[in-house]
TIRO-2110 file (N, C-alpha, C; in Angstrom, 1 decimal):
// TIRO-2110
10.3, -58.0, 172.9, N, 1, A
10.5, -56.7, 173.5, CA, 1, A
10.8, -55.7, 172.4, C, 1, A
10.2, -54.6, 172.6, N, 2, A
10.3, -53.5, 171.6, CA, 2, A
11.7, -53.0, 171.6, C, 2, A
12.3, -52.7, 170.4, N, 3, A
13.6, -52.2, 170.3, CA, 3, A
14.8, -53.1, 170.5, C, 3, A
14.5, -54.4, 170.8, N, 4, A
15.5, -55.3, 171.0, CA, 4, A
15.8, -56.1, 169.7, C, 4, A
17.1, -56.1, 169.3, N, 5, A
17.5, -56.8, 168.1, CA, 5, A
17.4, -58.3, 168.2, C, 5, A
16.9, -58.9, 167.1, N, 6, A
16.8, -60.4, 167.1, CA, 6, A
17.8, -60.9, 166.1, C, 6, A
18.3, -62.1, 166.5, N, 7, A
19.2, -62.8, 165.6, CA, 7, A
18.5, -63.3, 164.3, C, 7, A
19.1, -63.4, 163.2, N, 8, A
18.5, -64.0, 162.0, CA, 8, A
18.3, -65.5, 162.2, C, 8, A
17.2, -66.0, 161.5, N, 9, A
16.9, -67.4, 161.6, CA, 9, A
18.0, -68.2, 160.8, C, 9, A
18.4, -69.3, 161.4, N, 10, A
19.4, -70.2, 160.7, CA, 10, A
18.7, -71.5, 160.5, C, 10, A
18.7, -71.9, 159.2, N, 11, A
17.9, -73.2, 158.9, CA, 11, A
18.9, -74.3, 158.8, C, 11, A
18.3, -75.5, 159.2, N, 12, A
19.0, -76.8, 159.1, CA, 12, A
18.4, -77.6, 158.0, C, 12, A
17.1, -77.5, 157.9, N, 13, A
16.4, -78.3, 156.8, CA, 13, A
15.0, -77.7, 156.6, C, 13, A
14.4, -78.1, 155.5, N, 14, A
13.0, -77.7, 155.2, CA, 14, A
12.1, -78.9, 155.1, C, 14, A
10.9, -78.8, 155.4, N, 15, A
9.9, -79.9, 155.2, CA, 15, A
8.7, -79.3, 154.3, C, 15, A
8.1, -80.2, 153.6, N, 16, A
6.8, -79.8, 152.9, CA, 16, A
5.8, -80.7, 153.4, C, 16, A
4.6, -80.2, 153.5, N, 17, A
3.4, -81.0, 153.9, CA, 17, A
2.2, -80.5, 153.1, C, 17, A
1.6, -81.3, 152.3, N, 18, A
0.4, -81.0, 151.5, CA, 18, A
-0.7, -81.9, 152.1, C, 18, A
-1.2, -81.5, 153.2, N, 19, A
-2.4, -82.2, 153.8, CA, 19, A
-2.1, -83.7, 154.1, C, 19, A
-0.8, -84.0, 154.4, N, 20, A
-0.5, -85.4, 154.7, CA, 20, A
-0.4, -86.3, 153.4, C, 20, A
-0.7, -85.7, 152.3, N, 21, A
-0.7, -86.6, 151.0, CA, 21, A
0.7, -86.6, 150.4, C, 21, A
1.4, -85.5, 150.5, N, 22, A
2.8, -85.5, 150.1, CA, 22, A
3.6, -84.8, 151.2, C, 22, A
4.7, -85.4, 151.5, N, 23, A
5.6, -84.9, 152.6, CA, 23, A
7.0, -85.2, 152.3, C, 23, A
7.9, -84.4, 152.9, N, 24, A
9.3, -84.7, 152.7, CA, 24, A
10.2, -83.7, 153.4, C, 24, A
11.5, -84.1, 153.6, N, 25, A
12.4, -83.2, 154.2, CA, 25, A
13.5, -82.9, 153.2, C, 25, A
13.9, -81.6, 153.2, N, 26, A
14.9, -81.1, 152.1, CA, 26, A
16.0, -80.3, 152.8, C, 26, A
17.2, -80.3, 152.2, N, 27, A
18.3, -79.5, 152.6, CA, 27, A
18.4, -78.2, 152.0, C, 27, A
17.7, -78.0, 150.8, N, 28, A
17.8, -76.8, 150.1, CA, 28, A
16.4, -76.3, 149.6, C, 28, A
16.1, -75.1, 149.7, N, 29, A
14.9, -74.5, 149.2, CA, 29, A
15.2, -73.2, 148.6, C, 29, A
14.8, -73.0, 147.3, N, 30, A
15.0, -71.7, 146.7, CA, 30, A
13.7, -71.2, 146.0, C, 30, A
13.6, -70.0, 145.7, N, 31, A
12.5, -69.4, 144.9, CA, 31, A
11.4, -68.9, 145.7, C, 31, A
11.5, -68.8, 147.1, N, 32, A
10.4, -68.2, 147.9, CA, 32, A
10.4, -66.7, 147.6, C, 32, A
9.5, -66.3, 146.8, N, 33, A
9.4, -64.9, 146.5, CA, 33, A
8.3, -64.6, 145.4, C, 33, A
8.1, -63.3, 145.2, N, 34, A
7.2, -62.9, 144.1, CA, 34, A
7.8, -61.6, 143.5, C, 34, A
7.2, -61.3, 142.4, N, 35, A
7.7, -60.1, 141.7, CA, 35, A
6.6, -59.5, 140.8, C, 35, A
6.7, -58.3, 140.5, N, 36, A
5.7, -57.6, 139.7, CA, 36, A
6.4, -57.2, 138.4, C, 36, A
5.7, -57.3, 137.3, N, 37, A
6.1, -56.8, 136.0, CA, 37, A
6.2, -55.3, 136.2, C, 37, A
7.1, -54.6, 135.6, N, 38, A
7.2, -53.1, 135.7, CA, 38, A
6.6, -52.5, 134.4, C, 38, A
5.6, -51.7, 134.6, N, 39, A
5.0, -51.0, 133.5, CA, 39, A
5.5, -49.6, 133.4, C, 39, A
6.1, -49.2, 132.3, N, 40, A
6.6, -47.9, 132.1, CA, 40, A
5.7, -47.0, 131.2, C, 40, A
5.5, -45.8, 131.5, N, 41, A
4.8, -44.9, 130.6, CA, 41, A
5.4, -43.5, 130.8, C, 41, A
5.2, -42.7, 129.7, N, 42, A
5.7, -41.3, 129.7, CA, 42, A
4.5, -40.4, 130.2, C, 42, A
4.9, -39.5, 131.0, N, 43, A
4.0, -38.5, 131.6, CA, 43, A
4.6, -37.1, 131.5, C, 43, A
3.8, -36.1, 131.7, N, 44, A
4.3, -34.7, 131.7, CA, 44, A
4.7, -34.4, 133.1, C, 44, A
5.9, -33.8, 133.2, N, 45, A
6.3, -33.4, 134.5, CA, 45, A
6.3, -31.9, 134.6, C, 45, A
7.1, -31.3, 135.4, N, 46, A
7.2, -29.8, 135.5, CA, 46, A
7.5, -29.2, 134.2, C, 46, A
6.8, -28.1, 133.9, N, 47, A
7.0, -27.3, 132.7, CA, 47, A
6.9, -28.1, 131.4, C, 47, A
6.0, -29.1, 131.4, N, 48, A
5.7, -29.9, 130.2, CA, 48, A
6.8, -30.9, 129.8, C, 48, A
7.8, -31.0, 130.7, N, 49, A
8.9, -31.9, 130.4, CA, 49, A
8.5, -33.4, 130.6, C, 49, A
8.8, -34.2, 129.6, N, 50, A
8.4, -35.6, 129.7, CA, 50, A
9.3, -36.4, 130.8, C, 50, A
8.6, -37.2, 131.6, N, 51, A
9.3, -38.0, 132.6, CA, 51, A
8.8, -39.4, 132.4, C, 51, A
9.6, -40.4, 132.7, N, 52, A
9.3, -41.8, 132.6, CA, 52, A
8.8, -42.3, 134.0, C, 52, A
7.6, -42.7, 134.1, N, 53, A
7.0, -43.3, 135.3, CA, 53, A
7.0, -44.8, 135.2, C, 53, A
7.2, -45.4, 136.4, N, 54, A
7.2, -46.9, 136.5, CA, 54, A
6.2, -47.3, 137.6, C, 54, A
5.3, -48.2, 137.2, N, 55, A
4.2, -48.6, 138.1, CA, 55, A
4.2, -50.1, 138.1, C, 55, A
3.7, -50.7, 139.2, N, 56, A
3.7, -52.2, 139.3, CA, 56, A
2.6, -52.8, 138.3, C, 56, A
3.0, -53.8, 137.6, N, 57, A
2.0, -54.5, 136.7, CA, 57, A
1.6, -55.8, 137.3, C, 57, A
1.4, -56.8, 136.5, N, 58, A
0.9, -58.1, 137.0, CA, 58, A
1.9, -58.7, 138.0, C, 58, A
1.4, -59.4, 139.0, N, 59, A
2.2, -60.1, 140.0, CA, 59, A
2.5, -61.5, 139.5, C, 59, A
3.7, -62.0, 139.8, N, 60, A
4.1, -63.3, 139.4, CA, 60, A
4.7, -64.0, 140.7, C, 60, A
4.2, -65.2, 141.0, N, 61, A
4.8, -66.0, 142.1, CA, 61, A
5.9, -66.9, 141.6, C, 61, A
7.1, -66.8, 142.2, N, 62, A
8.2, -67.7, 141.7, CA, 62, A
7.9, -69.1, 142.0, C, 62, A
8.4, -70.0, 141.2, N, 63, A
8.4, -71.4, 141.5, CA, 63, A
9.3, -71.7, 142.6, C, 63, A
9.0, -72.7, 143.4, N, 64, A
9.8, -73.1, 144.5, CA, 64, A
10.6, -74.4, 144.1, C, 64, A
11.9, -74.4, 144.4, N, 65, A
12.7, -75.6, 144.1, CA, 65, A
13.2, -76.1, 145.4, C, 65, A
13.0, -77.4, 145.6, N, 66, A
13.5, -78.1, 146.8, CA, 66, A
14.4, -79.3, 146.4, C, 66, A
15.5, -79.4, 147.1, N, 67, A
16.5, -80.5, 146.8, CA, 67, A
16.8, -81.3, 148.1, C, 67, A
16.9, -82.6, 147.8, N, 68, A
17.2, -83.5, 148.9, CA, 68, A
17.9, -84.8, 148.4, C, 68, A
18.5, -85.5, 149.3, N, 69, A
19.1, -86.8, 149.0, CA, 69, A
17.9, -87.8, 148.7, C, 69, A
18.1, -88.6, 147.7, N, 70, A
17.0, -89.5, 147.3, CA, 70, A
16.7, -90.5, 148.4, C, 70, A
15.4, -90.8, 148.6, N, 71, A
15.0, -91.7, 149.6, CA, 71, A
14.1, -92.7, 149.0, C, 71, A
13.6, -93.7, 149.8, N, 72, A
12.6, -94.7, 149.3, CA, 72, A
11.2, -94.1, 149.3, C, 72, A
11.0, -92.9, 149.8, N, 73, A
9.7, -92.3, 149.8, CA, 73, A
9.3, -91.9, 148.3, C, 73, A
8.1, -92.4, 147.9, N, 74, A
7.6, -92.2, 146.5, CA, 74, A
6.5, -91.1, 146.4, C, 74, A
6.2, -90.3, 147.5, N, 75, A
5.2, -89.3, 147.5, CA, 75, A
5.3, -88.4, 146.3, C, 75, A
6.5, -87.8, 146.2, N, 76, A
6.7, -86.8, 145.2, CA, 76, A
6.6, -87.3, 143.8, C, 76, A
7.0, -88.6, 143.6, N, 77, A
6.9, -89.2, 142.2, CA, 77, A
5.5, -89.5, 141.9, C, 77, A
4.7, -90.0, 142.9, N, 78, A
3.3, -90.2, 142.6, CA, 78, A
2.5, -89.0, 142.3, C, 78, A
2.9, -87.9, 143.1, N, 79, A
2.3, -86.6, 142.9, CA, 79, A
2.6, -86.1, 141.5, C, 79, A
3.8, -86.1, 141.0, N, 80, A
4.2, -85.7, 139.7, CA, 80, A
3.5, -86.5, 138.6, C, 80, A
3.4, -87.8, 138.9, N, 81, A
2.7, -88.7, 137.9, CA, 81, A
1.3, -88.3, 137.6, C, 81, A
0.6, -87.7, 138.5, N, 82, A
-0.8, -87.2, 138.3, CA, 82, A
-0.7, -86.1, 137.2, C, 82, A
0.3, -85.2, 137.2, N, 83, A
0.4, -84.2, 136.2, CA, 83, A
0.7, -84.8, 134.9, C, 83, A
1.7, -85.7, 134.9, N, 84, A
2.1, -86.4, 133.7, CA, 84, A
0.9, -87.1, 133.0, C, 84, A
-0.1, -87.6, 133.8, N, 85, A
-1.2, -88.3, 133.2, CA, 85, A
-2.4, -87.3, 132.9, C, 85, A
-2.1, -86.0, 133.0, N, 86, A
-3.1, -85.0, 132.7, CA, 86, A
-4.1, -84.7, 133.8, C, 86, A
-3.9, -85.2, 135.0, N, 87, A
-4.8, -85.0, 136.1, CA, 87, A
-4.4, -83.9, 137.0, C, 87, A
-4.2, -82.7, 136.4, N, 88, A
-3.7, -81.5, 137.0, CA, 88, A
-4.7, -81.1, 138.1, C, 88, A
-6.0, -81.1, 137.9, N, 89, A
-6.9, -80.6, 138.9, CA, 89, A
-6.8, -81.5, 140.2, C, 89, A
-6.6, -82.8, 140.0, N, 90, A
-6.4, -83.7, 141.1, CA, 90, A
-5.1, -83.5, 141.8, C, 90, A
-4.1, -83.1, 141.1, N, 91, A
-2.7, -82.9, 141.6, CA, 91, A
-2.6, -81.6, 142.4, C, 91, A
-3.5, -80.6, 142.2, N, 92, A
-3.4, -79.3, 142.9, CA, 92, A
-3.7, -79.5, 144.4, C, 92, A
-2.7, -79.1, 145.2, N, 93, A
-2.9, -79.2, 146.6, CA, 93, A
-2.5, -77.9, 147.3, C, 93, A
-3.1, -77.6, 148.5, N, 94, A
-2.7, -76.6, 149.4, CA, 94, A
-1.8, -77.2, 150.4, C, 94, A
-0.7, -76.4, 150.8, N, 95, A
0.2, -77.0, 151.7, CA, 95, A
1.2, -76.0, 152.2, C, 95, A
2.3, -76.5, 152.8, N, 96, A
3.3, -75.6, 153.4, CA, 96, A
4.7, -76.0, 153.2, C, 96, A
5.6, -75.1, 153.2, N, 97, A
7.0, -75.3, 153.3, CA, 97, A
7.4, -74.8, 154.7, C, 97, A
8.1, -75.6, 155.5, N, 98, A
8.4, -75.2, 156.8, CA, 98, A
10.0, -75.2, 157.0, C, 98, A
10.5, -74.1, 157.5, N, 99, A
12.0, -74.1, 157.8, CA, 99, A
12.2, -74.5, 159.3, C, 99, A
13.1, -75.4, 159.5, N, 100, A
13.4, -75.9, 160.8, CA, 100, A
14.9, -75.5, 161.2, C, 100, A
15.0, -75.4, 162.5, N, 101, A
16.4, -75.1, 163.0, CA, 101, A
17.1, -76.4, 163.3, C, 101, A
18.3, -76.4, 163.9, N, 102, A
19.1, -77.6, 164.1, CA, 102, A
18.5, -78.5, 165.1, C, 102, A
17.6, -78.0, 166.0, N, 103, A
16.9, -78.9, 166.9, CA, 103, A
15.6, -79.5, 166.3, C, 103, A
15.3, -79.1, 165.1, N, 104, A
14.1, -79.6, 164.5, CA, 104, A
12.9, -78.8, 164.7, C, 104, A
13.0, -77.7, 165.4, N, 105, A
11.9, -76.8, 165.7, CA, 105, A
11.5, -76.0, 164.5, C, 105, A
10.2, -75.9, 164.2, N, 106, A
9.7, -75.1, 163.1, CA, 106, A
10.0, -73.6, 163.4, C, 106, A
10.7, -72.9, 162.6, N, 107, A
11.0, -71.5, 162.8, CA, 107, A
10.4, -70.5, 161.8, C, 107, A
9.9, -71.0, 160.7, N, 108, A
9.3, -70.2, 159.7, CA, 108, A
8.4, -71.1, 158.8, C, 108, A
7.3, -70.5, 158.3, N, 109, A
6.3, -71.3, 157.5, CA, 109, A
5.8, -70.4, 156.3, C, 109, A
5.7, -71.1, 155.2, N, 110, A
5.0, -70.5, 154.0, CA, 110, A
3.9, -71.4, 153.5, C, 110, A
2.7, -70.9, 153.5, N, 111, A
1.5, -71.7, 153.1, CA, 111, A
1.2, -71.4, 151.6, C, 111, A
0.9, -72.5, 150.8, N, 112, A
0.7, -72.4, 149.4, CA, 112, A
-0.7, -72.7, 149.0, C, 112, A
-1.1, -72.1, 147.9, N, 113, A
-2.5, -72.4, 147.4, CA, 113, A
-2.3, -73.0, 146.0, C, 113, A
-3.1, -74.1, 145.7, N, 114, A
-3.1, -74.7, 144.4, CA, 114, A
-1.7, -75.1, 143.8, C, 114, A
-0.9, -75.7, 144.6, N, 115, A
0.4, -76.1, 144.2, CA, 115, A
0.4, -77.4, 143.4, C, 115, A
1.3, -77.5, 142.5, N, 116, A
1.4, -78.8, 141.7, CA, 116, A
2.9, -78.9, 141.3, C, 116, A
3.4, -80.1, 141.1, N, 117, A
4.8, -80.3, 140.8, CA, 117, A
5.0, -80.1, 139.3, C, 117, A
5.7, -79.0, 138.9, N, 118, A
5.9, -78.8, 137.5, CA, 118, A
7.2, -79.5, 137.0, C, 118, A
8.0, -79.9, 137.9, N, 119, A
9.3, -80.6, 137.5, CA, 119, A
9.8, -81.5, 138.6, C, 119, A
10.2, -82.7, 138.3, N, 120, A
10.8, -83.6, 139.2, CA, 120, A
12.0, -84.2, 138.5, C, 120, A
13.2, -84.1, 139.1, N, 121, A
14.4, -84.6, 138.5, CA, 121, A
15.0, -85.6, 139.5, C, 121, A
15.4, -86.8, 139.0, N, 122, A
16.0, -87.8, 139.8, CA, 122, A
17.5, -87.5, 139.8, C, 122, A
18.3, -88.4, 140.6, N, 123, A
19.7, -88.1, 140.7, CA, 123, A
20.5, -88.5, 139.4, C, 123, A
21.6, -87.8, 139.3, N, 124, A
22.5, -88.1, 138.1, CA, 124, A
23.1, -89.5, 138.4, C, 124, A
23.2, -90.3, 137.4, N, 125, A
23.8, -91.6, 137.5, CA, 125, A
25.3, -91.6, 137.3, C, 125, A
26.0, -91.8, 138.4, N, 126, A
27.5, -91.8, 138.3, CA, 126, A
28.0, -92.7, 139.5, C, 126, A
28.2, -94.0, 139.1, N, 127, A
28.6, -95.0, 140.1, CA, 127, A
30.1, -94.8, 140.5, C, 127, A
30.8, -94.0, 139.8, N, 128, A
32.3, -93.8, 140.2, CA, 128, A
32.5, -92.9, 141.3, C, 128, A
31.5, -92.1, 141.7, N, 129, A
31.7, -91.2, 142.9, CA, 129, A
31.0, -91.8, 144.1, C, 129, A
31.3, -91.3, 145.2, N, 130, A
30.7, -91.8, 146.5, CA, 130, A
29.8, -90.7, 147.1, C, 130, A
28.9, -90.2, 146.3, N, 131, A
28.0, -89.1, 146.7, CA, 131, A
26.6, -89.5, 146.8, C, 131, A
25.8, -88.8, 147.6, N, 132, A
24.4, -89.1, 147.8, CA, 132, A
23.7, -88.6, 146.5, C, 132, A
22.8, -89.4, 146.0, N, 133, A
22.0, -88.9, 144.8, CA, 133, A
21.0, -87.9, 145.2, C, 133, A
20.9, -86.8, 144.4, N, 134, A
20.1, -85.7, 144.8, CA, 134, A
18.9, -85.7, 143.8, C, 134, A
17.7, -85.5, 144.4, N, 135, A
16.5, -85.3, 143.6, CA, 135, A
16.0, -83.9, 143.9, C, 135, A
15.3, -83.4, 142.8, N, 136, A
14.9, -82.0, 142.8, CA, 136, A
13.4, -81.9, 142.5, C, 136, A
12.7, -81.1, 143.3, N, 137, A
11.3, -80.9, 143.0, CA, 137, A
11.0, -79.5, 142.8, C, 137, A
10.3, -79.1, 141.7, N, 138, A
9.9, -77.7, 141.5, CA, 138, A
8.4, -77.7, 141.6, C, 138, A
8.0, -76.7, 142.4, N, 139, A
6.5, -76.6, 142.7, CA, 139, A
6.0, -75.3, 142.1, C, 139, A
5.0, -75.3, 141.4, N, 140, A
4.3, -74.2, 140.8, CA, 140, A
3.0, -73.9, 141.7, C, 140, A
2.7, -72.7, 141.9, N, 141, A
1.6, -72.4, 142.8, CA, 141, A
0.9, -71.1, 142.4, C, 141, A
-0.3, -70.8, 142.9, N, 142, A
-1.0, -69.6, 142.5, CA, 142, A
-0.8, -68.5, 143.6, C, 142, A
-0.4, -68.8, 144.7, N, 143, A
-0.2, -67.8, 145.8, CA, 143, A
0.4, -68.5, 147.0, C, 143, A
1.2, -67.7, 147.7, N, 144, A
1.6, -68.2, 149.0, CA, 144, A
1.8, -67.0, 150.0, C, 144, A
1.8, -67.3, 151.3, N, 145, A
2.0, -66.3, 152.3, CA, 145, A
3.0, -66.8, 153.4, C, 145, A
3.7, -65.9, 153.9, N, 146, A
4.6, -66.2, 155.1, CA, 146, A
3.6, -66.2, 156.3, C, 146, A
3.5, -67.4, 156.9, N, 147, A
2.6, -67.6, 158.0, CA, 147, A
3.2, -67.4, 159.4, C, 147, A
4.5, -67.6, 159.5, N, 148, A
5.1, -67.4, 160.8, CA, 148, A
6.6, -67.1, 160.6, C, 148, A
END
């Protein structure tokens, strides 16, 4: 309805899906964004006075970082192994990050183009604490869009 205020979306978890070849659920997702380099140049303003102008330069897509408790699922590790073996073209996948609410309903989606795992970190080894081991996946991509 026009003019009616909507509540902000509240996330419970995120999932990734790259054509069914790599999948996973995550508690934390950061880096969804883009930025432009800022190009500065001097120009003539009123009465010949120099002014500094700023215009957008090259666009840069931020890397996406996902964190979760380690599981028996090896999809991410096998995907990263392709890059380690120099098979980057084979590792590039199109896919999505999906934000879910507490009922598990998809409430937002970002679709990615030519994504590949630039970093994968396993859990810190510390048997003296009683915490879940966290693994972290960093995804590099060429473009994404908010789809819903």
